[in-house]
Biopython code that builds the backbone (N, CA, C, O; Angstrom):
import numpy as np
from Bio.PDB.StructureBuilder import StructureBuilder

atoms = [
    (1, "MET", "N", (-68.820, -87.590, -14.172)),
    (1, "MET", "CA", (-67.413, -86.536, -14.707)),
    (1, "MET", "C", (-66.312, -86.961, -13.877)),
    (1, "MET", "O", (-66.271, -87.347, -12.709)),
    (2, "SER", "N", (-65.489, -86.809, -14.703)),
    (2, "SER", "CA", (-63.842, -86.968, -13.733)),
    (2, "SER", "C", (-63.397, -86.219, -12.777)),
    (2, "SER", "O", (-64.017, -85.160, -12.671)),
    (3, "PHE", "N", (-62.255, -86.430, -11.781)),
    (3, "PHE", "CA", (-61.897, -85.359, -11.055)),
    (3, "PHE", "C", (-61.426, -83.708, -11.905)),
    (3, "PHE", "O", (-61.695, -82.549, -11.591)),
    (4, "ALA", "N", (-60.751, -84.198, -12.890)),
    (4, "ALA", "CA", (-60.282, -82.867, -13.438)),
    (4, "ALA", "C", (-61.048, -82.156, -14.201)),
    (4, "ALA", "O", (-60.796, -80.994, -14.521)),
    (5, "LEU", "N", (-62.055, -82.806, -14.556)),
    (5, "LEU", "CA", (-63.418, -82.197, -15.512)),
    (5, "LEU", "C", (-64.103, -81.570, -14.368)),
    (5, "LEU", "O", (-64.438, -80.389, -14.462)),
    (6, "SER", "N", (-64.285, -82.077, -13.565)),
    (6, "SER", "CA", (-65.002, -80.995, -12.316)),
    (6, "SER", "C", (-64.272, -79.865, -11.722)),
    (6, "SER", "O", (-64.925, -78.870, -11.405)),
    (7, "CYS", "N", (-62.978, -79.890, -11.528)),
    (7, "CYS", "CA", (-62.069, -79.259, -11.019)),
    (7, "CYS", "C", (-61.759, -77.966, -12.179)),
    (7, "CYS", "O", (-61.258, -76.905, -11.806)),
    (8, "LEU", "N", (-62.053, -78.173, -13.314)),
    (8, "LEU", "CA", (-61.960, -77.559, -14.436)),
    (8, "LEU", "C", (-63.104, -76.393, -14.616)),
    (8, "LEU", "O", (-63.033, -75.279, -15.135)),
    (9, "VAL", "N", (-64.252, -77.134, -13.944)),
    (9, "VAL", "CA", (-65.722, -76.434, -14.198)),
    (9, "VAL", "C", (-65.849, -75.216, -13.183)),
    (9, "VAL", "O", (-66.390, -74.123, -13.350)),
    (10, "GLY", "N", (-65.143, -75.774, -12.008)),
    (10, "GLY", "CA", (-65.230, -75.283, -10.677)),
    (10, "GLY", "C", (-64.428, -74.114, -10.372)),
    (10, "GLY", "O", (-64.772, -73.166, -9.665)),
    (11, "LEU", "N", (-63.111, -74.305, -11.094)),
    (11, "LEU", "CA", (-62.161, -72.971, -11.303)),
    (11, "LEU", "C", (-62.855, -71.875, -12.352)),
    (11, "LEU", "O", (-62.821, -70.660, -12.157)),
    (12, "THR", "N", (-63.615, -72.643, -13.726)),
    (12, "THR", "CA", (-64.297, -71.773, -14.230)),
    (12, "THR", "C", (-65.543, -70.835, -13.953)),
    (12, "THR", "O", (-65.929, -69.783, -14.462)),
    (13, "VAL", "N", (-66.011, -71.645, -12.941)),
    (13, "VAL", "CA", (-66.715, -70.740, -12.349)),
    (13, "VAL", "C", (-66.385, -69.716, -11.279)),
    (13, "VAL", "O", (-67.046, -68.677, -11.266)),
    (14, "LEU", "N", (-65.557, -69.880, -10.503)),
    (14, "LEU", "CA", (-64.954, -69.130, -9.926)),
    (14, "LEU", "C", (-64.075, -67.474, -10.315)),
    (14, "LEU", "O", (-64.010, -66.401, -9.715)),
    (15, "ILE", "N", (-63.523, -67.976, -11.582)),
    (15, "ILE", "CA", (-62.948, -66.969, -12.485)),
    (15, "ILE", "C", (-63.580, -66.008, -13.052)),
    (15, "ILE", "O", (-63.052, -64.944, -13.376)),
    (16, "GLY", "N", (-65.093, -66.384, -13.266)),
    (16, "GLY", "CA", (-66.034, -65.950, -13.870)),
    (16, "GLY", "C", (-66.703, -65.411, -12.595)),
    (16, "GLY", "O", (-67.115, -64.343, -13.046)),
    (17, "GLY", "N", (-67.126, -65.427, -11.195)),
    (17, "GLY", "CA", (-67.484, -65.329, -10.822)),
    (17, "GLY", "C", (-66.612, -64.032, -10.066)),
    (17, "GLY", "O", (-67.197, -63.148, -9.441)),
    (18, "ILE", "N", (-65.245, -64.077, -10.223)),
    (18, "ILE", "CA", (-64.236, -63.031, -9.621)),
    (18, "ILE", "C", (-64.544, -61.682, -10.826)),
    (18, "ILE", "O", (-64.666, -60.461, -10.725)),
    (19, "THR", "N", (-64.574, -62.442, -11.699)),
    (19, "THR", "CA", (-64.291, -61.085, -13.408)),
    (19, "THR", "C", (-65.542, -60.487, -13.141)),
    (19, "THR", "O", (-65.514, -59.292, -13.438)),
    (20, "ALA", "N", (-66.833, -60.934, -12.609)),
    (20, "ALA", "CA", (-68.269, -60.310, -12.487)),
    (20, "ALA", "C", (-68.024, -59.597, -11.509)),
    (20, "ALA", "O", (-68.295, -58.431, -11.798)),
    (21, "ALA", "N", (-67.621, -59.701, -10.418)),
    (21, "ALA", "CA", (-67.619, -58.836, -8.781)),
    (21, "ALA", "C", (-66.404, -57.498, -9.231)),
    (21, "ALA", "O", (-66.378, -56.463, -8.565)),
    (22, "VAL", "N", (-65.410, -57.722, -10.484)),
    (22, "VAL", "CA", (-64.027, -56.374, -10.205)),
    (22, "VAL", "C", (-65.404, -55.253, -10.403)),
    (22, "VAL", "O", (-65.863, -54.575, -9.484)),
    (23, "PRO", "N", (-65.663, -55.256, -11.135)),
    (23, "PRO", "CA", (-66.328, -53.333, -11.537)),
    (23, "PRO", "C", (-67.167, -53.181, -10.321)),
    (23, "PRO", "O", (-67.187, -52.073, -9.786)),
    (24, "VAL", "N", (-67.866, -54.163, -9.814)),
    (24, "VAL", "CA", (-68.661, -53.932, -8.274)),
    (24, "VAL", "C", (-67.704, -53.142, -7.452)),
    (24, "VAL", "O", (-67.955, -52.033, -6.981)),
    (25, "VAL", "N", (-66.603, -53.786, -7.317)),
    (25, "VAL", "CA", (-65.481, -53.496, -6.134)),
    (25, "VAL", "C", (-64.732, -52.315, -6.535)),
    (25, "VAL", "O", (-64.492, -51.369, -5.785)),
    (26, "LEU", "N", (-64.302, -52.431, -7.995)),
    (26, "LEU", "CA", (-63.947, -50.925, -8.257)),
    (26, "LEU", "C", (-64.233, -49.779, -8.697)),
    (26, "LEU", "O", (-63.636, -48.833, -9.211)),
    (27, "HIS", "N", (-65.626, -50.138, -8.291)),
    (27, "HIS", "CA", (-66.515, -48.491, -8.640)),
    (27, "HIS", "C", (-66.253, -47.394, -7.660)),
    (27, "HIS", "O", (-66.169, -47.496, -6.436)),
    (28, "GLU", "N", (-66.145, -46.396, -8.357)),
    (28, "GLU", "CA", (-65.704, -45.334, -7.173)),
    (28, "GLU", "C", (-67.124, -44.740, -6.747)),
    (28, "GLU", "O", (-68.051, -44.604, -7.546)),
    (29, "ARG", "N", (-67.167, -44.510, -5.831)),
    (29, "ARG", "CA", (-68.318, -43.978, -5.061)),
    (29, "ARG", "C", (-68.139, -42.476, -4.355)),
    (29, "ARG", "O", (-67.327, -42.129, -3.497)),
    (30, "GLU", "N", (-68.827, -41.972, -4.794)),
    (30, "GLU", "CA", (-69.163, -40.374, -4.397)),
    (30, "GLU", "C", (-69.289, -39.919, -2.979)),
    (30, "GLU", "O", (-70.382, -40.312, -2.570)),
    (31, "PRO", "N", (-68.798, -39.417, -2.270)),
    (31, "PRO", "CA", (-68.941, -39.217, -0.775)),
    (31, "PRO", "C", (-70.161, -38.747, -0.350)),
    (31, "PRO", "O", (-70.768, -37.808, -0.865)),
    (32, "GLN", "N", (-70.423, -39.229, 0.341)),
    (32, "GLN", "CA", (-72.113, -38.879, 0.920)),
    (32, "GLN", "C", (-72.124, -38.343, 2.262)),
    (32, "GLN", "O", (-71.569, -38.918, 3.199)),
    (33, "GLN", "N", (-72.811, -37.138, 2.378)),
    (33, "GLN", "CA", (-72.992, -36.047, 3.158)),
    (33, "GLN", "C", (-73.788, -36.574, 4.404)),
    (33, "GLN", "O", (-74.621, -37.362, 3.956)),
    (34, "ARG", "N", (-73.888, -36.501, 5.601)),
    (34, "ARG", "CA", (-74.637, -37.259, 6.633)),
    (34, "ARG", "C", (-75.591, -36.209, 7.091)),
    (34, "ARG", "O", (-75.057, -35.154, 7.432)),
    (35, "ASN", "N", (-76.784, -36.270, 7.165)),
    (35, "ASN", "CA", (-77.772, -35.630, 7.462)),
    (35, "ASN", "C", (-77.941, -35.803, 8.761)),
    (35, "ASN", "O", (-78.311, -36.763, 9.438)),
    (36, "ARG", "N", (-77.500, -34.357, 9.084)),
    (36, "ARG", "CA", (-77.663, -33.890, 10.761)),
    (36, "ARG", "C", (-79.324, -33.506, 11.354)),
    (36, "ARG", "O", (-80.273, -33.013, 10.745)),
    (37, "GLY", "N", (-79.192, -33.984, 12.857)),
    (37, "GLY", "CA", (-80.560, -33.443, 12.887)),
    (37, "GLY", "C", (-80.669, -31.967, 12.883)),
    (37, "GLY", "O", (-79.538, -31.487, 12.960)),
    (38, "ALA", "N", (-81.624, -31.025, 12.820)),
    (38, "ALA", "CA", (-81.873, -29.833, 12.462)),
    (38, "ALA", "C", (-81.283, -29.120, 14.013)),
    (38, "ALA", "O", (-81.734, -29.679, 15.013)),
    (39, "LEU", "N", (-80.372, -28.005, 14.242)),
    (39, "LEU", "CA", (-80.308, -27.312, 15.115)),
    (39, "LEU", "C", (-81.600, -26.843, 15.433)),
    (39, "LEU", "O", (-82.622, -26.983, 14.761)),
    (40, "PRO", "N", (-81.480, -26.345, 16.381)),
    (40, "PRO", "CA", (-82.463, -25.386, 17.516)),
    (40, "PRO", "C", (-82.590, -23.928, 16.671)),
    (40, "PRO", "O", (-81.642, -23.569, 15.971)),
    (41, "LEU", "N", (-83.577, -23.268, 16.754)),
    (41, "LEU", "CA", (-83.613, -21.964, 16.419)),
    (41, "LEU", "C", (-82.694, -20.777, 16.947)),
    (41, "LEU", "O", (-82.328, -19.753, 16.371)),
    (42, "ASP", "N", (-82.475, -21.183, 18.055)),
    (42, "ASP", "CA", (-81.584, -20.528, 19.122)),
    (42, "ASP", "C", (-80.122, -20.667, 19.101)),
    (42, "ASP", "O", (-79.351, -19.971, 19.762)),
    (43, "ALA", "N", (-79.817, -21.541, 18.360)),
    (43, "ALA", "CA", (-78.215, -21.979, 18.682)),
    (43, "ALA", "C", (-77.447, -21.236, 17.934)),
    (43, "ALA", "O", (-77.826, -20.588, 16.959)),
    (44, "GLU", "N", (-76.083, -21.318, 18.462)),
    (44, "GLU", "CA", (-75.386, -20.493, 18.012)),
    (44, "GLU", "C", (-74.440, -21.008, 16.739)),
    (44, "GLU", "O", (-74.078, -22.183, 16.806)),
    (45, "ARG", "N", (-73.997, -20.207, 15.552)),
    (45, "ARG", "CA", (-73.521, -20.672, 14.720)),
    (45, "ARG", "C", (-72.148, -20.058, 14.661)),
    (45, "ARG", "O", (-72.005, -18.864, 14.399)),
    (46, "LEU", "N", (-71.445, -20.620, 14.828)),
    (46, "LEU", "CA", (-69.942, -19.814, 14.460)),
    (46, "LEU", "C", (-68.955, -20.356, 13.290)),
    (46, "LEU", "O", (-68.942, -21.566, 13.062)),
    (47, "ARG", "N", (-68.088, -19.432, 12.512)),
    (47, "ARG", "CA", (-67.287, -19.872, 11.498)),
    (47, "ARG", "C", (-65.979, -19.164, 11.981)),
    (47, "ARG", "O", (-65.803, -17.985, 12.287)),
    (48, "LEU", "N", (-64.961, -20.408, 11.959)),
    (48, "LEU", "CA", (-63.630, -20.359, 13.007)),
    (48, "LEU", "C", (-63.009, -20.252, 11.543)),
    (48, "LEU", "O", (-63.594, -20.889, 10.667)),
    (49, "VAL", "N", (-61.905, -19.526, 11.197)),
    (49, "VAL", "CA", (-60.585, -19.600, 10.576)),
    (49, "VAL", "C", (-59.409, -19.730, 11.301)),
    (49, "VAL", "O", (-59.316, -19.271, 12.439)),
    (50, "GLN", "N", (-58.264, -20.466, 10.600)),
    (50, "GLN", "CA", (-57.243, -20.672, 11.329)),
    (50, "GLN", "C", (-55.906, -20.536, 10.316)),
    (50, "GLN", "O", (-55.439, -21.416, 9.593)),
    (51, "ALA", "N", (-55.531, -19.417, 10.461)),
    (51, "ALA", "CA", (-54.316, -18.780, 9.781)),
    (51, "ALA", "C", (-52.842, -19.634, 10.096)),
    (51, "ALA", "O", (-52.657, -20.441, 11.007)),
    (52, "PRO", "N", (-52.002, -19.252, 9.194)),
    (52, "PRO", "CA", (-50.604, -19.828, 10.036)),
    (52, "PRO", "C", (-50.180, -18.819, 11.010)),
    (52, "PRO", "O", (-50.659, -17.687, 11.081)),
    (53, "GLY", "N", (-49.199, -19.322, 11.800)),
    (53, "GLY", "CA", (-48.788, -18.670, 13.111)),
    (53, "GLY", "C", (-49.913, -18.411, 14.187)),
    (53, "GLY", "O", (-50.037, -17.314, 14.731)),
    (54, "ASP", "N", (-50.762, -19.545, 14.469)),
    (54, "ASP", "CA", (-51.367, -20.160, 15.216)),
    (54, "ASP", "C", (-52.322, -18.679, 15.601)),
    (54, "ASP", "O", (-52.430, -18.318, 16.773)),
    (55, "ARG", "N", (-52.958, -17.925, 14.488)),
    (55, "ARG", "CA", (-53.943, -16.889, 14.409)),
    (55, "ARG", "C", (-55.539, -17.673, 14.231)),
    (55, "ARG", "O", (-55.769, -18.798, 13.788)),
    (56, "TRP", "N", (-56.331, -16.828, 14.651)),
    (56, "TRP", "CA", (-57.656, -17.384, 14.747)),
    (56, "TRP", "C", (-58.879, -16.353, 14.653)),
    (56, "TRP", "O", (-58.802, -15.394, 15.421)),
    (57, "PHE", "N", (-59.819, -16.411, 13.947)),
    (57, "PHE", "CA", (-60.929, -15.428, 13.585)),
    (57, "PHE", "C", (-61.858, -16.238, 13.972)),
    (57, "PHE", "O", (-61.867, -17.425, 13.647)),
    (58, "LEU", "N", (-62.728, -15.699, 14.697)),
    (58, "LEU", "CA", (-64.467, -15.924, 14.873)),
    (58, "LEU", "C", (-65.080, -15.162, 14.282)),
    (58, "LEU", "O", (-64.961, -14.035, 14.761)),
    (59, "ASN", "N", (-65.824, -15.222, 13.286)),
    (59, "ASN", "CA", (-66.894, -14.967, 12.892)),
    (59, "ASN", "C", (-66.255, -13.605, 11.824)),
    (59, "ASN", "O", (-67.076, -12.779, 11.425)),
    (60, "GLY", "N", (-65.317, -13.514, 11.567)),
    (60, "GLY", "CA", (-64.328, -12.619, 11.077)),
    (60, "GLY", "C", (-63.433, -11.284, 12.136)),
    (60, "GLY", "O", (-62.912, -10.200, 11.872)),
    (61, "GLU", "N", (-63.612, -12.020, 13.273)),
    (61, "GLU", "CA", (-63.128, -11.172, 14.484)),
    (61, "GLU", "C", (-61.839, -11.981, 14.759)),
    (61, "GLU", "O", (-61.842, -13.202, 14.917)),
    (62, "PRO", "N", (-60.799, -11.244, 14.802)),
    (62, "PRO", "CA", (-59.479, -12.406, 15.659)),
    (62, "PRO", "C", (-59.924, -12.509, 16.950)),
    (62, "PRO", "O", (-60.843, -11.922, 17.523)),
    (63, "ILE", "N", (-59.102, -13.383, 17.350)),
    (63, "ILE", "CA", (-59.613, -14.257, 18.701)),
    (63, "ILE", "C", (-58.108, -14.689, 19.137)),
    (63, "ILE", "O", (-57.172, -14.840, 18.352)),
    (64, "SER", "N", (-58.065, -14.854, 20.529)),
    (64, "SER", "CA", (-56.617, -15.486, 20.941)),
    (64, "SER", "C", (-57.217, -17.251, 20.666)),
    (64, "SER", "O", (-58.321, -17.630, 20.275)),
    (65, "ARG", "N", (-55.977, -18.060, 21.056)),
    (65, "ARG", "CA", (-56.357, -19.399, 21.370)),
    (65, "ARG", "C", (-57.088, -19.681, 22.625)),
    (65, "ARG", "O", (-57.949, -20.550, 22.761)),
    (66, "SER", "N", (-56.594, -18.730, 23.673)),
    (66, "SER", "CA", (-56.943, -19.205, 24.805)),
    (66, "SER", "C", (-58.498, -18.299, 25.104)),
    (66, "SER", "O", (-59.240, -18.840, 25.923)),
    (67, "ALA", "N", (-58.891, -17.249, 24.608)),
    (67, "ALA", "CA", (-60.117, -16.782, 24.556)),
    (67, "ALA", "C", (-60.973, -17.572, 23.474)),
    (67, "ALA", "O", (-62.197, -17.439, 23.483)),
    (68, "LEU", "N", (-60.502, -18.190, 22.770)),
    (68, "LEU", "CA", (-61.590, -19.002, 22.037)),
    (68, "LEU", "C", (-62.046, -20.322, 22.444)),
    (68, "LEU", "O", (-63.055, -20.976, 22.177)),
    (69, "ALA", "N", (-60.698, -20.596, 23.392)),
    (69, "ALA", "CA", (-61.230, -21.848, 24.403)),
    (69, "ALA", "C", (-61.802, -21.525, 25.334)),
    (69, "ALA", "O", (-62.037, -22.576, 25.932)),
    (70, "GLU", "N", (-62.201, -20.721, 25.877)),
    (70, "GLU", "CA", (-62.894, -19.596, 27.167)),
    (70, "GLU", "C", (-64.385, -19.854, 26.421)),
    (70, "GLU", "O", (-65.394, -20.272, 26.989)),
    (71, "ARG", "N", (-64.270, -19.533, 25.153)),
    (71, "ARG", "CA", (-65.942, -18.808, 24.466)),
    (71, "ARG", "C", (-66.444, -20.385, 24.259)),
    (71, "ARG", "O", (-67.621, -20.745, 24.246)),
    (72, "LEU", "N", (-65.605, -21.000, 24.146)),
    (72, "LEU", "CA", (-66.238, -22.539, 23.484)),
    (72, "LEU", "C", (-66.809, -23.674, 24.939)),
    (72, "LEU", "O", (-67.704, -24.511, 25.050)),
    (73, "GLN", "N", (-65.717, -23.123, 25.882)),
    (73, "GLN", "CA", (-66.452, -23.953, 26.715)),
    (73, "GLN", "C", (-67.149, -23.599, 27.833)),
    (73, "GLN", "O", (-67.392, -24.322, 28.799)),
    (74, "ARG", "N", (-67.581, -22.033, 27.605)),
    (74, "ARG", "CA", (-68.221, -21.508, 29.021)),
    (74, "ARG", "C", (-69.886, -21.644, 28.300)),
    (74, "ARG", "O", (-70.755, -21.731, 29.168)),
    (75, "THR", "N", (-70.030, -21.651, 27.895)),
    (75, "THR", "CA", (-71.713, -22.562, 27.880)),
    (75, "THR", "C", (-72.482, -23.085, 27.214)),
    (75, "THR", "O", (-72.415, -22.875, 26.003)),
    (76, "ALA", "N", (-73.167, -23.673, 27.565)),
    (76, "ALA", "CA", (-73.838, -25.296, 27.364)),
    (76, "ALA", "C", (-74.982, -24.814, 26.127)),
    (76, "ALA", "O", (-75.997, -25.484, 25.932)),
    (77, "MET", "N", (-74.690, -23.646, 25.382)),
    (77, "MET", "CA", (-75.773, -23.827, 24.161)),
    (77, "MET", "C", (-75.173, -24.696, 23.147)),
    (77, "MET", "O", (-73.991, -24.780, 22.815)),
    (78, "VAL", "N", (-76.528, -25.528, 22.575)),
    (78, "VAL", "CA", (-75.753, -26.102, 21.634)),
    (78, "VAL", "C", (-75.015, -25.257, 20.057)),
    (78, "VAL", "O", (-75.540, -24.237, 19.610)),
    (79, "ARG", "N", (-74.359, -25.594, 19.709)),
    (79, "ARG", "CA", (-73.815, -24.523, 18.884)),
    (79, "ARG", "C", (-73.201, -25.476, 17.444)),
    (79, "ARG", "O", (-72.876, -26.656, 17.574)),
    (80, "GLU", "N", (-73.130, -24.849, 16.304)),
    (80, "GLU", "CA", (-72.260, -25.433, 15.477)),
    (80, "GLU", "C", (-71.427, -24.586, 15.137)),
    (80, "GLU", "O", (-71.632, -23.392, 14.915)),
    (81, "LEU", "N", (-70.197, -25.315, 15.067)),
    (81, "LEU", "CA", (-68.660, -24.981, 14.613)),
    (81, "LEU", "C", (-68.008, -25.261, 13.414)),
    (81, "LEU", "O", (-67.465, -26.330, 13.132)),
    (82, "ARG", "N", (-68.100, -23.967, 12.512)),
    (82, "ARG", "CA", (-67.597, -24.579, 11.247)),
    (82, "ARG", "C", (-66.445, -24.106, 10.834)),
    (82, "ARG", "O", (-66.471, -22.892, 10.632)),
    (83, "TYR", "N", (-65.249, -24.729, 10.596)),
    (83, "TYR", "CA", (-63.845, -24.527, 11.028)),
    (83, "TYR", "C", (-63.417, -25.007, 9.512)),
    (83, "TYR", "O", (-63.593, -26.039, 8.863)),
    (84, "LEU", "N", (-62.684, -23.587, 9.239)),
    (84, "LEU", "CA", (-61.890, -23.354, 8.140)),
    (84, "LEU", "C", (-60.419, -22.990, 8.005)),
    (84, "LEU", "O", (-59.977, -21.853, 7.844)),
    (85, "PRO", "N", (-59.789, -24.017, 8.085)),
    (85, "PRO", "CA", (-58.133, -24.182, 8.582)),
    (85, "PRO", "C", (-57.896, -23.019, 7.113)),
    (85, "PRO", "O", (-58.785, -22.886, 6.272)),
    (86, "SER", "N", (-56.733, -22.367, 7.047)),
    (86, "SER", "CA", (-55.951, -21.988, 5.900)),
    (86, "SER", "C", (-55.361, -23.014, 5.458)),
    (86, "SER", "O", (-54.986, -23.922, 6.200)),
    (87, "ALA", "N", (-55.167, -23.006, 3.925)),
    (87, "ALA", "CA", (-54.631, -23.853, 2.847)),
    (87, "ALA", "C", (-53.207, -24.066, 3.197)),
    (87, "ALA", "O", (-52.809, -25.229, 3.128)),
    (88, "ALA", "N", (-52.232, -22.993, 3.622)),
    (88, "ALA", "CA", (-50.986, -22.828, 3.875)),
    (88, "ALA", "C", (-50.778, -23.931, 5.673)),
    (88, "ALA", "O", (-49.757, -23.998, 6.358)),
    (89, "LEU", "N", (-51.647, -24.367, 5.843)),
    (89, "LEU", "CA", (-51.587, -24.940, 7.394)),
    (89, "LEU", "C", (-51.107, -26.098, 6.768)),
    (89, "LEU", "O", (-51.464, -26.233, 5.597)),
    (90, "PRO", "N", (-50.323, -27.048, 7.289)),
    (90, "PRO", "CA", (-49.688, -28.312, 6.898)),
    (90, "PRO", "C", (-51.177, -29.356, 7.664)),
    (90, "PRO", "O", (-52.029, -28.889, 8.420)),
    (91, "MET", "N", (-51.097, -30.875, 7.152)),
    (91, "MET", "CA", (-52.324, -31.210, 7.588)),
    (91, "MET", "C", (-52.270, -31.860, 8.863)),
    (91, "MET", "O", (-53.324, -32.399, 9.202)),
    (92, "GLY", "N", (-51.113, -31.957, 9.810)),
    (92, "GLY", "CA", (-50.642, -32.364, 11.197)),
    (92, "GLY", "C", (-51.593, -31.089, 11.708)),
    (92, "GLY", "O", (-52.700, -31.131, 12.245)),
    (93, "THR", "N", (-50.809, -29.999, 11.368)),
    (93, "THR", "CA", (-51.749, -28.691, 12.270)),
    (93, "THR", "C", (-53.066, -28.654, 12.216)),
    (93, "THR", "O", (-53.649, -28.247, 13.221)),
    (94, "VAL", "N", (-53.968, -29.124, 10.871)),
    (94, "VAL", "CA", (-55.007, -29.291, 10.840)),
    (94, "VAL", "C", (-55.785, -29.940, 12.022)),
    (94, "VAL", "O", (-56.639, -29.553, 12.820)),
    (95, "THR", "N", (-54.932, -31.409, 11.715)),
    (95, "THR", "CA", (-56.037, -32.519, 12.501)),
    (95, "THR", "C", (-55.572, -32.369, 13.624)),
    (95, "THR", "O", (-56.188, -33.194, 14.299)),
    (96, "SER", "N", (-54.578, -31.619, 14.551)),
    (96, "SER", "CA", (-54.703, -31.633, 15.908)),
    (96, "SER", "C", (-55.431, -30.415, 16.650)),
    (96, "SER", "O", (-55.666, -30.233, 17.844)),
    (97, "SER", "N", (-55.769, -29.458, 15.233)),
    (97, "SER", "CA", (-56.414, -28.597, 15.606)),
    (97, "SER", "C", (-58.150, -28.816, 15.573)),
    (97, "SER", "O", (-59.096, -28.271, 16.140)),
    (98, "LEU", "N", (-58.003, -29.836, 14.660)),
    (98, "LEU", "CA", (-59.425, -30.085, 14.714)),
    (98, "LEU", "C", (-60.154, -30.998, 15.990)),
    (98, "LEU", "O", (-61.349, -30.922, 16.274)),
    (99, "ALA", "N", (-59.106, -31.915, 16.718)),
    (99, "ALA", "CA", (-59.277, -32.296, 17.833)),
    (99, "ALA", "C", (-59.379, -31.851, 18.688)),
    (99, "ALA", "O", (-60.101, -32.251, 19.601)),
    (100, "TRP", "N", (-58.483, -30.560, 18.700)),
    (100, "TRP", "CA", (-58.393, -29.985, 20.155)),
    (100, "TRP", "C", (-60.287, -28.943, 19.982)),
    (100, "TRP", "O", (-61.082, -28.504, 20.812)),
    (101, "LEU", "N", (-60.251, -28.965, 18.789)),
    (101, "LEU", "CA", (-61.944, -28.197, 18.980)),
    (101, "LEU", "C", (-62.632, -28.934, 19.675)),
    (101, "LEU", "O", (-63.046, -28.654, 20.800)),
    (102, "ARG", "N", (-62.824, -29.964, 19.065)),
    (102, "ARG", "CA", (-63.637, -31.074, 19.244)),
    (102, "ARG", "C", (-63.667, -31.475, 20.776)),
    (102, "ARG", "O", (-64.787, -31.608, 21.270)),
    (103, "GLN", "N", (-62.465, -31.699, 21.650)),
    (103, "GLN", "CA", (-62.225, -31.618, 23.001)),
    (103, "GLN", "C", (-62.755, -30.496, 23.945)),
    (103, "GLN", "O", (-62.908, -30.504, 25.167)),
    (104, "LEU", "N", (-63.009, -29.447, 22.938)),
    (104, "LEU", "CA", (-63.794, -28.097, 23.908)),
    (104, "LEU", "C", (-64.768, -27.834, 24.370)),
    (104, "LEU", "O", (-65.063, -26.853, 25.053)),
    (105, "GLY", "N", (-65.646, -29.075, 23.898)),
    (105, "GLY", "CA", (-67.300, -28.920, 24.322)),
    (105, "GLY", "C", (-67.933, -30.128, 23.577)),
    (105, "GLY", "O", (-67.465, -31.032, 22.885)),
    (106, "ASP", "N", (-69.475, -29.710, 24.089)),
    (106, "ASP", "CA", (-70.026, -30.711, 23.244)),
    (106, "ASP", "C", (-71.415, -29.808, 22.166)),
    (106, "ASP", "O", (-72.630, -29.612, 22.193)),
    (107, "HIS", "N", (-70.212, -29.497, 21.317)),
    (107, "HIS", "CA", (-70.992, -29.261, 19.925)),
    (107, "HIS", "C", (-70.216, -29.785, 18.727)),
    (107, "HIS", "O", (-69.106, -30.317, 18.752)),
    (108, "THR", "N", (-71.051, -29.524, 17.588)),
    (108, "THR", "CA", (-70.388, -30.183, 16.248)),
    (108, "THR", "C", (-69.845, -29.283, 15.718)),
    (108, "THR", "O", (-70.332, -28.159, 15.594)),
    (109, "VAL", "N", (-68.361, -29.766, 15.183)),
    (109, "VAL", "CA", (-67.464, -29.011, 14.518)),
    (109, "VAL", "C", (-67.174, -29.928, 13.148)),
    (109, "VAL", "O", (-66.755, -31.046, 12.850)),
    (110, "MET", "N", (-67.672, -28.722, 12.522)),
    (110, "MET", "CA", (-67.695, -29.653, 11.118)),
    (110, "MET", "C", (-66.486, -28.405, 10.289)),
    (110, "MET", "O", (-66.212, -27.224, 10.499)),
    (111, "LEU", "N", (-65.900, -29.727, 9.035)),
    (111, "LEU", "CA", (-64.741, -29.475, 8.923)),
    (111, "LEU", "C", (-64.587, -28.359, 7.165)),
    (111, "LEU", "O", (-64.381, -29.164, 6.256)),
    (112, "GLU", "N", (-64.625, -27.323, 6.772)),
    (112, "GLU", "CA", (-65.152, -27.085, 5.768)),
    (112, "GLU", "C", (-63.498, -26.410, 4.616)),
    (112, "GLU", "O", (-62.868, -25.357, 4.715)),
    (113, "LEU", "N", (-63.362, -27.325, 3.869)),
    (113, "LEU", "CA", (-62.307, -27.054, 2.734)),
    (113, "LEU", "C", (-62.798, -26.552, 1.778)),
    (113, "LEU", "O", (-63.840, -27.056, 1.359)),
    (114, "LEU", "N", (-62.217, -25.360, 1.076)),
    (114, "LEU", "CA", (-62.277, -24.779, 0.180)),
    (114, "LEU", "C", (-61.942, -25.841, -1.309)),
    (114, "LEU", "O", (-61.115, -26.751, -1.368)),
    (115, "PRO", "N", (-62.686, -25.463, -2.186)),
    (115, "PRO", "CA", (-62.160, -26.160, -3.705)),
    (115, "PRO", "C", (-60.508, -25.482, -4.222)),
    (115, "PRO", "O", (-59.762, -24.516, -4.376)),
    (116, "PRO", "N", (-60.731, -26.792, -4.300)),
    (116, "PRO", "CA", (-58.723, -26.635, -5.342)),
    (116, "PRO", "C", (-59.128, -25.491, -6.251)),
    (116, "PRO", "O", (-60.192, -25.324, -6.848)),
    (117, "ALA", "N", (-57.646, -24.477, -6.207)),
    (117, "ALA", "CA", (-57.732, -23.497, -6.758)),
    (117, "ALA", "C", (-57.205, -24.074, -8.550)),
    (117, "ALA", "O", (-56.226, -24.789, -8.764)),
    (118, "ARG", "N", (-58.096, -23.562, -9.562)),
    (118, "ARG", "CA", (-58.359, -23.916, -11.061)),
    (118, "ARG", "C", (-56.992, -23.329, -11.646)),
    (118, "ARG", "O", (-56.759, -23.395, -12.853)),
]
sb = StructureBuilder()
sb.init_structure("model")
sb.init_model(0)
sb.init_chain("A")
sb.init_seg("    ")
for serial, (resi, resn, name, xyz) in enumerate(atoms, 1):
    if name == "N":
        sb.init_residue(resn, " ", resi, " ")
    sb.init_atom(name, np.array(xyz, "f"), 0.0, 1.0, " ", f" {name:<3s}", serial, name[0])
structure = sb.get_structure()
């Protein structure tokens, strides 16, 4: 086999392999939700909503940012905190608020987003 023929065969195999790999690489995967360990039965579950103007609502009741920080730092009980930002908030505000909530204690903070309006 001549050098030119072996290069042509190698190039053909390489292009065939790349062509076969393209669908696998471009395949869109659905997001997977991570399995969390079960929380104890006495764990506190909180729902937190942030509205524009630095307004916060904890389980439906208005709460100031400082009172919220005190409450989240006060007890060592295992907590699950579900954070729902208003759709009117800019992404930068949501990101900084989420980081702030995660710094406040040793609890799980889950970001909940509403589905887009149809």
